[in-house]
ZALOFI-863768 format. One record per atom (N, C-alpha, C, O, CB): residue number from 1; residue in one letter; x, y, z. Coordinates in steps of 0.02 Angstrom, whole numbers. Glycine has a CB too. Layout:
<recs>
<NUM,"A",<X,Y,Z>> ...
</recs>
This chain:
<recs>
<1,"M",<11607,10536,5189>> <1,"M",<11620,10487,5137>> <1,"M",<11597,10418,5161>> <1,"M",<11610,10398,5218>> <1,"M",<11696,10486,5119>> <2,"V",<11562,10383,5118>> <2,"V",<11538,10316,5133>> <2,"V",<11595,10266,5123>> <2,"V",<11628,10266,5071>> <2,"V",<11477,10297,5089>> <3,"V",<11606,10224,5173>> <3,"V",<11659,10174,5170>> <3,"V",<11630,10107,5148>> <3,"V",<11582,10083,5177>> <3,"V",<11695,10167,5239>> <4,"A",<11658,10079,5096>> <4,"A",<11638,10014,5070>> <4,"A",<11696,9984,5032>> <4,"A",<11739,10020,5006>> <4,"A",<11575,10020,5024>> <5,"S",<11698,9918,5028>> <5,"S",<11751,9885,4991>> <5,"S",<11746,9903,4917>> <5,"S",<11694,9926,4894>> <5,"S",<11748,9807,5001>> <6,"I",<11800,9893,4882>> <6,"I",<11801,9907,4809>> <6,"I",<11748,9866,4774>> <6,"I",<11714,9891,4729>> <6,"I",<11871,9891,4779>> <7,"E",<11740,9803,4794>> <7,"E",<11689,9760,4764>> <7,"E",<11619,9788,4774>> <7,"E",<11579,9791,4728>> <7,"E",<11694,9688,4792>> <8,"I",<11603,9808,4836>> <8,"I",<11537,9837,4850>> <8,"I",<11528,9903,4813>> <8,"I",<11474,9917,4787>> <8,"I",<11529,9849,4927>> <9,"Q",<11581,9943,4809>> <9,"Q",<11578,10005,4771>> <9,"Q",<11560,9991,4698>> <9,"Q",<11514,10022,4670>> <9,"Q",<11645,10044,4775>> <10,"D",<11596,9945,4667>> <10,"D",<11583,9929,4597>> <10,"D",<11513,9901,4586>> <10,"D",<11478,9921,4540>> <10,"D",<11635,9879,4571>> <11,"L",<11493,9854,4629>> <11,"L",<11425,9825,4623>> <11,"L",<11371,9878,4634>> <11,"L",<11320,9878,4600>> <11,"L",<11416,9768,4673>> <12,"S",<11383,9924,4681>> <12,"S",<11334,9976,4696>> <12,"S",<11328,10025,4638>> <12,"S",<11273,10045,4620>> <12,"S",<11353,10013,4760>> <13,"I",<11384,10044,4609>> <13,"I",<11383,10090,4551>> <13,"I",<11347,10056,4493>> <13,"I",<11305,10086,4460>> <13,"I",<11455,10111,4531>> <14,"K",<11364,9992,4479>> <14,"K",<11331,9956,4425>> <14,"K",<11256,9949,4438>> <14,"K",<11216,9956,4392>> <14,"K",<11362,9887,4416>> <15,"S",<11238,9936,4501>> <15,"S",<11168,9928,4518>> <15,"S",<11129,9993,4508>> <15,"S",<11075,9993,4479>> <15,"S",<11161,9905,4590>> <16,"L",<11157,10048,4531>> <16,"L",<11122,10113,4522>> <16,"L",<11122,10134,4449>> <16,"L",<11073,10164,4426>> <16,"L",<11155,10167,4564>> <17,"D",<11175,10119,4412>> <17,"D",<11175,10132,4339>> <17,"D",<11117,10094,4306>> <17,"D",<11080,10122,4266>> <17,"D",<11243,10112,4308>> <18,"S",<11111,10031,4323>> <18,"S",<11057,9989,4295>> <18,"S",<10989,10016,4315>> <18,"S",<10943,10020,4274>> <18,"S",<11065,9916,4318>> <19,"T",<10982,10033,4378>> <19,"T",<10918,10060,4403>> <19,"T",<10901,10125,4367>> <19,"T",<10843,10136,4349>> <19,"T",<10920,10071,4479>> <20,"L",<10950,10168,4358>> <20,"L",<10940,10231,4323>> <20,"L",<10917,10219,4251>> <20,"L",<10871,10252,4227>> <20,"L",<11004,10274,4324>> <21,"N",<10949,10171,4218>> <21,"N",<10929,10155,4149>> <21,"N",<10857,10129,4146>> <21,"N",<10819,10148,4102>> <21,"N",<10977,10103,4119>> <22,"K",<10839,10086,4192>> <22,"K",<10771,10059,4194>> <22,"K",<10720,10113,4207>> <22,"K",<10667,10116,4176>> <22,"K",<10765,10004,4247>> <23,"L",<10735,10157,4254>> <23,"L",<10689,10212,4270>> <23,"L",<10684,10261,4211>> <23,"L",<10630,10287,4197>> <23,"L",<10712,10249,4333>> <24,"S",<10739,10273,4177>> <24,"S",<10738,10317,4118>> <24,"S",<10695,10287,4062>> <24,"S",<10658,10323,4029>> <24,"S",<10809,10331,4093>> <25,"T",<10702,10222,4052>> <25,"T",<10661,10188,4002>> <25,"T",<10588,10190,4021>> <25,"T",<10545,10204,3978>> <25,"T",<10684,10114,3993>> <26,"A",<10573,10177,4084>> <26,"A",<10504,10180,4107>> <26,"A",<10476,10250,4100>> <26,"A",<10418,10259,4080>> <26,"A",<10499,10157,4181>> <27,"Y",<10516,10300,4116>> <27,"Y",<10494,10370,4111>> <27,"Y",<10476,10387,4039>> <27,"Y",<10424,10416,4025>> <27,"Y",<10550,10418,4136>> <28,"K",<10520,10367,3993>> <28,"K",<10508,10381,3922>> <28,"K",<10444,10346,3898>> <28,"K",<10403,10376,3865>> <28,"K",<10568,10359,3879>> <29,"S",<10438,10283,3915>> <29,"S",<10379,10244,3895>> <29,"S",<10315,10273,3924>> <29,"S",<10264,10280,3889>> <29,"S",<10387,10171,3918>> <30,"M",<10317,10292,3988>> <30,"M",<10257,10319,4020>> <30,"M",<10240,10388,3993>> <30,"M",<10181,10406,3989>> <30,"M",<10268,10323,4096>> <31,"T",<10290,10427,3975>> <31,"T",<10278,10493,3947>> <31,"T",<10243,10487,3880>> <31,"T",<10197,10525,3865>> <31,"T",<10344,10531,3939>> <32,"E",<10264,10438,3840>> <32,"E",<10233,10427,3775>> <32,"E",<10161,10404,3782>> <32,"E",<10119,10419,3739>> <32,"E",<10273,10375,3735>> <33,"K",<10146,10368,3836>> <33,"K",<10078,10343,3847>> <33,"K",<10036,10391,3889>> <33,"K",<9978,10378,3904>> <33,"K",<10081,10275,3882>> <34,"V",<10066,10447,3907>> <34,"V",<10034,10499,3948>> <34,"V",<10010,10469,4015>> <34,"V",<9954,10482,4037>> <34,"V",<9975,10531,3910>> <35,"S",<10052,10429,4046>> <35,"S",<10038,10400,4111>> <35,"S",<10062,10448,4165>> <35,"S",<10098,10496,4152>> <35,"S",<10071,10330,4119>> <36,"N",<10042,10433,4227>> <36,"N",<10066,10472,4284>> <36,"N",<10138,10453,4296>> <36,"N",<10153,10397,4316>> <36,"N",<10022,10460,4347>> <37,"I",<10183,10499,4285>> <37,"I",<10254,10485,4288>> <37,"I",<10289,10515,4350>> <37,"I",<10350,10511,4355>> <37,"I",<10288,10511,4226>> <38,"S",<10251,10544,4396>> <38,"S",<10283,10580,4451>> <38,"S",<10328,10537,4494>> <38,"S",<10383,10558,4511>> <38,"S",<10230,10612,4494>> <39,"L",<10306,10475,4512>> <39,"L",<10348,10432,4554>> <39,"L",<10411,10410,4516>> <39,"L",<10466,10412,4544>> <39,"L",<10308,10371,4577>> <40,"V",<10403,10390,4454>> <40,"V",<10461,10368,4414>> <40,"V",<10510,10426,4406>> <40,"V",<10570,10417,4410>> <40,"V",<10438,10342,4345>> <41,"K",<10484,10485,4394>> <41,"K",<10526,10544,4385>> <41,"K",<10565,10559,4449>> <41,"K",<10625,10574,4447>> <41,"K",<10484,10606,4364>> <42,"K",<10531,10556,4507>> <42,"K",<10564,10569,4571>> <42,"K",<10618,10517,4585>> <42,"K",<10673,10534,4607>> <42,"K",<10513,10570,4628>> <43,"R",<10601,10454,4573>> <43,"R",<10650,10401,4586>> <43,"R",<10709,10406,4539>> <43,"R",<10767,10398,4560>> <43,"R",<10618,10332,4579>> <44,"R",<10696,10421,4475>> <44,"R",<10750,10428,4426>> <44,"R",<10798,10483,4448>> <44,"R",<10859,10474,4447>> <44,"R",<10722,10442,4355>> <45,"N",<10771,10540,4467>> <45,"N",<10812,10597,4489>> <45,"N",<10851,10579,4553>> <45,"N",<10910,10595,4559>> <45,"N",<10767,10658,4502>> <46,"A",<10818,10545,4600>> <46,"A",<10852,10526,4663>> <46,"A",<10909,10478,4650>> <46,"A",<10963,10485,4679>> <46,"A",<10801,10495,4711>> <47,"V",<10898,10428,4607>> <47,"V",<10950,10379,4591>> <47,"V",<11008,10414,4556>> <47,"V",<11066,10398,4570>> <47,"V",<10922,10322,4547>> <48,"K",<10993,10460,4511>> <48,"K",<11045,10497,4475>> <48,"K",<11089,10536,4524>> <48,"K",<11150,10535,4519>> <48,"K",<11013,10544,4423>> <49,"I",<11058,10571,4571>> <49,"I",<11096,10610,4619>> <49,"I",<11134,10565,4667>> <49,"I",<11190,10581,4686>> <49,"I",<11049,10657,4659>> <50,"G",<11103,10509,4688>> <50,"G",<11138,10461,4731>> <50,"G",<11199,10432,4696>> <50,"G",<11252,10424,4726>> <50,"G",<11091,10405,4752>> <51,"L",<11191,10416,4632>> <51,"L",<11247,10389,4592>> <51,"L",<11303,10440,4586>> <51,"L",<11361,10423,4592>> <51,"L",<11221,10368,4522>> <52,"E",<11285,10502,4574>> <52,"E",<11336,10555,4569>> <52,"E",<11372,10565,4636>> <52,"E",<11431,10580,4637>> <52,"E",<11304,10621,4545>> <53,"S",<11335,10558,4690>> <53,"S",<11365,10564,4756>> <53,"S",<11416,10508,4767>> <53,"S",<11471,10521,4792>> <53,"S",<11311,10563,4812>> <54,"F",<11398,10446,4749>> <54,"F",<11445,10389,4751>> <54,"F",<11508,10404,4712>> <54,"F",<11564,10397,4737>> <54,"F",<11412,10325,4724>> <55,"K",<11497,10425,4650>> <55,"K",<11554,10436,4606>> <55,"K",<11601,10490,4633>> <55,"K",<11661,10488,4622>> <55,"K",<11530,10455,4535>> <56,"D",<11573,10539,4668>> <56,"D",<11614,10590,4700>> <56,"D",<11652,10559,4758>> <56,"D",<11713,10569,4765>> <56,"D",<11571,10649,4724>> <57,"D",<11617,10520,4801>> <57,"D",<11649,10489,4859>> <57,"D",<11704,10441,4838>> <57,"D",<11758,10442,4866>> <57,"D",<11597,10452,4900>> <58,"W",<11690,10399,4789>> <58,"W",<11733,10342,4773>> <58,"W",<11779,10353,4713>> <58,"W",<11832,10322,4709>> <58,"W",<11692,10283,4761>> <59,"K",<11759,10396,4667>> <59,"K",<11798,10404,4605>> <59,"K",<11825,10475,4597>> <59,"K",<11863,10490,4551>> <59,"K",<11756,10386,4545>> <60,"G",<11806,10520,4643>> <60,"G",<11830,10588,4640>> <60,"G",<11797,10631,4586>> <60,"G",<11823,10683,4568>> <60,"G",<11903,10588,4629>> <61,"E",<11740,10608,4561>> <61,"E",<11704,10647,4510>> <61,"E",<11667,10705,4544>> <61,"E",<11650,10700,4603>> <61,"E",<11655,10603,4470>> <62,"A",<11654,10757,4508>> <62,"A",<11623,10817,4536>> <62,"A",<11551,10806,4557>> <62,"A",<11513,10768,4526>> <62,"A",<11626,10873,4485>> <63,"F",<11531,10840,4612>> <63,"F",<11463,10838,4637>> <63,"F",<11445,10910,4655>> <63,"F",<11477,10941,4697>> <63,"F",<11457,10790,4700>> <64,"F",<11393,10936,4622>> <64,"F",<11378,11007,4627>> <64,"F",<11313,11025,4662>> <64,"F",<11291,11083,4657>> <64,"F",<11377,11036,4559>> <65,"Y",<11282,10979,4696>> <65,"Y",<11217,10992,4725>> <65,"Y",<11223,11020,4796>> <65,"Y",<11268,11000,4833>> <65,"Y",<11174,10929,4726>> <66,"D",<11178,11066,4813>> <66,"D",<11178,11093,4881>> <66,"D",<11124,11057,4923>> <66,"D",<11086,11016,4897>> <66,"D",<11166,11169,4880>> <67,"E",<11122,11074,4987>> <67,"E",<11076,11040,5034>> <67,"E",<11003,11043,5011>> <67,"E",<10967,10993,5018>> <67,"E",<11082,11072,5102>> <68,"E",<10982,11098,4985>> <68,"E",<10913,11107,4963>> <68,"E",<10894,11057,4908>> <68,"E",<10837,11033,4906>> <68,"E",<10902,11179,4938>> <69,"I",<10941,11041,4866>> <69,"I",<10928,10993,4812>> <69,"I",<10937,10922,4835>> <69,"I",<10905,10877,4809>> <69,"I",<10974,11008,4752>> <70,"I",<10981,10910,4884>> <70,"I",<10996,10842,4907>> <70,"I",<10940,10812,4949>> <70,"I",<10927,10752,4944>> <70,"I",<11060,10843,4948>> <71,"L",<10907,10851,4989>> <71,"L",<10858,10825,5037>> <71,"L",<10800,10786,5005>> <71,"L",<10787,10730,5026>> <71,"L",<10829,10882,5077>> <72,"P",<10766,10812,4954>> <72,"P",<10711,10773,4925>> <72,"P",<10734,10706,4895>> <72,"P",<10700,10655,4906>> <72,"P",<10676,10813,4871>> <73,"P",<10789,10703,4858>> <73,"P",<10811,10638,4832>> <73,"P",<10830,10588,4888>> <73,"P",<10816,10528,4883>> <73,"P",<10871,10647,4787>> <74,"K",<10859,10614,4942>> <74,"K",<10876,10570,4998>> <74,"K",<10813,10538,5026>> <74,"K",<10811,10478,5040>> <74,"K",<10914,10609,5054>> <75,"D",<10761,10578,5035>> <75,"D",<10697,10553,5060>> <75,"D",<10665,10504,5011>> <75,"D",<10636,10454,5031>> <75,"D",<10650,10611,5075>> <76,"T",<10670,10519,4947>> <76,"T",<10643,10474,4895>> <76,"T",<10679,10407,4896>> <76,"T",<10647,10355,4890>> <76,"T",<10649,10507,4826>> <77,"L",<10745,10408,4903>> <77,"L",<10783,10346,4906>> <77,"L",<10763,10305,4967>> <77,"L",<10758,10243,4963>> <77,"L",<10859,10360,4909>> <78,"Q",<10750,10337,5023>> <78,"Q",<10728,10301,5083>> <78,"Q",<10661,10266,5071>> <78,"Q",<10650,10210,5094>> <78,"Q",<10723,10349,5143>> <79,"G",<10616,10300,5035>> <79,"G",<10552,10269,5018>> <79,"G",<10561,10212,4969>> <79,"G",<10526,10161,4972>> <79,"G",<10505,10321,4988>> <80,"F",<10608,10219,4923>> <80,"F",<10623,10167,4873>> <80,"F",<10650,10105,4909>> <80,"F",<10636,10049,4887>> <80,"F",<10675,10194,4821>> <81,"I",<10689,10114,4962>> <81,"I",<10717,10059,5000>> <81,"I",<10661,10014,5026>> <81,"I",<10666,9953,5022>> <81,"I",<10760,10085,5058>> <82,"A",<10609,10044,5053>> <82,"A",<10553,10004,5080>> <82,"A",<10520,9962,5025>> <82,"A",<10502,9905,5037>> <82,"A",<10500,10051,5111>> <83,"S",<10514,9990,4966>> <83,"S",<10485,9955,4909>> <83,"S",<10529,9895,4890>> <83,"S",<10503,9841,4876>> <83,"S",<10477,10002,4849>> <84,"I",<10594,9904,4888>> <84,"I",<10640,9850,4870>> <84,"I",<10640,9796,4924>> <84,"I",<10643,9737,4908>> <84,"I",<10712,9878,4860>> <85,"E",<10636,9816,4987>> <85,"E",<10634,9767,5041>> <85,"E",<10573,9721,5034>> <85,"E",<10577,9661,5047>> <85,"E",<10633,9802,5110>> <86,"K",<10516,9749,5014>> <86,"K",<10456,9709,5003>> <86,"K",<10466,9660,4946>> <86,"K",<10444,9603,4949>> <86,"K",<10395,9754,4990>> <87,"Q",<10498,9683,4892>> <87,"Q",<10512,9639,4835>> <87,"Q",<10558,9582,4854>> <87,"Q",<10549,9525,4832>> <87,"Q",<10542,9680,4777>> <88,"I",<10608,9596,4895>> <88,"I",<10655,9545,4918>> <88,"I",<10618,9492,4959>> <88,"I",<10630,9432,4951>> <88,"I",<10712,9576,4959>> <89,"A",<10573,9515,5003>> <89,"A",<10536,9469,5046>> <89,"A",<10493,9421,5004>> <89,"A",<10483,9363,5024>> <89,"A",<10492,9508,5094>> <90,"K",<10468,9444,4947>> <90,"K",<10425,9403,4903>> <90,"K",<10465,9358,4856>> <90,"K",<10439,9309,4830>> <90,"K",<10379,9448,4863>> <91,"A",<10528,9375,4843>> <91,"A",<10568,9339,4794>> <91,"A",<10589,9270,4819>> <91,"A",<10600,9260,4879>> <91,"A",<10630,9380,4775>> <92,"K",<10595,9225,4772>> <92,"K",<10616,9157,4787>> <92,"K",<10691,9156,4806>> <92,"K",<10731,9189,4774>> <92,"K",<10603,9110,4727>> <93,"E",<10707,9119,4858>> <93,"E",<10777,9114,4881>> <93,"E",<10821,9088,4824>> <93,"E",<10804,9039,4791>> <93,"E",<10782,9067,4942>> <94,"G",<10877,9122,4812>> <94,"G",<10924,9102,4760>> <94,"G",<10906,9125,4690>> <94,"G",<10943,9112,4643>> <94,"G",<10929,9029,4760>> <95,"S",<10850,9160,4683>> <95,"S",<10830,9183,4616>> <95,"S",<10872,9244,4596>> <95,"S",<10898,9280,4638>> <95,"S",<10755,9201,4614>> <96,"S",<10877,9254,4530>> <96,"S",<10915,9311,4505>> <96,"S",<10881,9376,4526>> <96,"S",<10915,9426,4540>> <96,"S",<10922,9308,4428>> <97,"Q",<10814,9376,4529>> <97,"Q",<10778,9436,4550>> <97,"Q",<10795,9456,4622>> <97,"Q",<10803,9515,4638>> <97,"Q",<10702,9425,4543>> <98,"K",<10801,9406,4664>> <98,"K",<10820,9419,4734>> <98,"K",<10890,9448,4738>> <98,"K",<10903,9495,4775>> <98,"K",<10814,9355,4777>> <99,"T",<10937,9419,4700>> <99,"T",<11006,9443,4700>> <99,"T",<11010,9515,4675>> <99,"T",<11044,9556,4705>> <99,"T",<11049,9398,4656>> <100,"I",<10975,9529,4620>> <100,"I",<10975,9597,4592>> <100,"I",<10947,9646,4644>> <100,"I",<10976,9700,4654>> <100,"I",<10933,9600,4527>> <101,"N",<10892,9628,4675>> <101,"N",<10861,9673,4724>> <101,"N",<10903,9681,4787>> <101,"N",<10902,9734,4818>> <101,"N",<10792,9649,4741>> <102,"E",<10939,9629,4807>> <102,"E",<10983,9635,4865>> <102,"E",<11040,9683,4849>> <102,"E",<11059,9724,4891>> <102,"E",<11012,9565,4886>> <103,"R",<11067,9679,4789>> <103,"R",<11120,9726,4769>> <103,"R",<11092,9797,4764>> <103,"R",<11124,9846,4785>> <103,"R",<11151,9705,4700>> <104,"R",<11031,9803,4737>> <104,"R",<11000,9868,4731>> <104,"R",<10987,9897,4801>> <104,"R",<10998,9957,4812>> <104,"R",<10933,9863,4692>> <105,"L",<10966,9855,4847>> <105,"L",<10954,9878,4916>> <105,"L",<11018,9905,4947>> <105,"L",<11018,9959,4977>> <105,"L",<10925,9821,4959>> <106,"T",<11072,9868,4940>> <106,"T",<11137,9891,4966>> <106,"T",<11156,9958,4935>> <106,"T",<11177,10004,4970>> <106,"T",<11192,9838,4953>> <107,"A",<11149,9962,4870>> <107,"A",<11167,10024,4834>> <107,"A",<11124,10083,4858>> <107,"A",<11149,10138,4869>> <107,"A",<11160,10015,4758>> <108,"L",<11059,10071,4866>> <108,"L",<11014,10125,4887>> <108,"L",<11030,10148,4959>> <108,"L",<11028,10207,4974>> <108,"L",<10941,10103,4882>> <109,"K",<11046,10100,5002>> <109,"K",<11064,10118,5071>> <109,"K",<11129,10158,5072>> <109,"K",<11134,10208,5109>> <109,"K",<11071,10055,5114>> <110,"L",<11178,10137,5033>> <110,"L",<11241,10174,5030>> <110,"L",<11232,10243,4999>> <110,"L",<11263,10292,5021>> <110,"L",<11293,10134,4991>> <111,"A",<11189,10248,4948>> <111,"A",<11175,10313,4917>> <111,"A",<11142,10360,4967>> <111,"A",<11158,10419,4972>> <111,"A",<11131,10305,4855>> <112,"T",<11094,10332,5005>> <112,"T",<11060,10372,5056>> <112,"T",<11110,10397,5108>> <112,"T",<11109,10455,5128>> <112,"T",<11003,10331,5090>> <113,"E",<11155,10352,5130>> <113,"E",<11206,10371,5178>> <113,"E",<11252,10424,5150>> <113,"E",<11270,10472,5185>> <113,"E",<11247,10309,5199>> <114,"S",<11272,10417,5087>> <114,"S",<11315,10466,5055>> <114,"S",<11282,10535,5054>> <114,"S",<11314,10586,5068>> <114,"S",<11333,10443,4984>> <115,"L",<11218,10536,5037>> <115,"L",<11182,10600,5035>> <115,"L",<11172,10629,5105>> <115,"L",<11178,10689,5115>> <115,"L",<11114,10591,5001>> <116,"E",<11158,10585,5153>> <116,"E",<11151,10609,5223>> <116,"E",<11216,10641,5247>> <116,"E",<11214,10692,5282>> <116,"E",<11131,10550,5269>> <117,"N",<11272,10611,5230>> <117,"N",<11337,10639,5250>> <117,"N",<11347,10709,5222>> <117,"N",<11382,10750,5253>> <117,"N",<11393,10593,5228>> <118,"R",<11319,10723,5165>> <118,"R",<11326,10789,5135>> <118,"R",<11282,10842,5169>> <118,"R",<11293,10902,5161>> <118,"R",<11308,10786,5060>> <119,"L",<11233,10818,5208>> <119,"L",<11188,10864,5243>> <119,"L",<11214,10883,5312>> <119,"L",<11184,10924,5346>> <119,"L",<11119,10833,5249>> <120,"K",<11268,10853,5332>> <120,"K",<11296,10865,5400>> <120,"K",<11340,10925,5401>> <120,"K",<11367,10943,5453>> <120,"K",<11335,10805,5426>> 
</recs>
């Protein structure tokens, strides 16, 4: 179980919920335009599973995935972290974009940790 304050838990769940919604919107839009959707699809799935893992850890909601299903999303989230870190480095200090991405980074790291704990 990932240990975090109630505030961090709430912010992380909200951040991953928001990220999932954005990825779902992008997926739908890209599908309609017949774009290459593989990365968006992988990230959307990884965020969804990470979010469900949080909700199981922190809210007691059910989590039904086995190791075989958990491993690829965990790896995808780790790759997503690198992308967010680059965005944070480019963002202006004090900007809302930097704040959003810092929260997203925390949430992604905690989601990755939560999934890693399930693989032990």
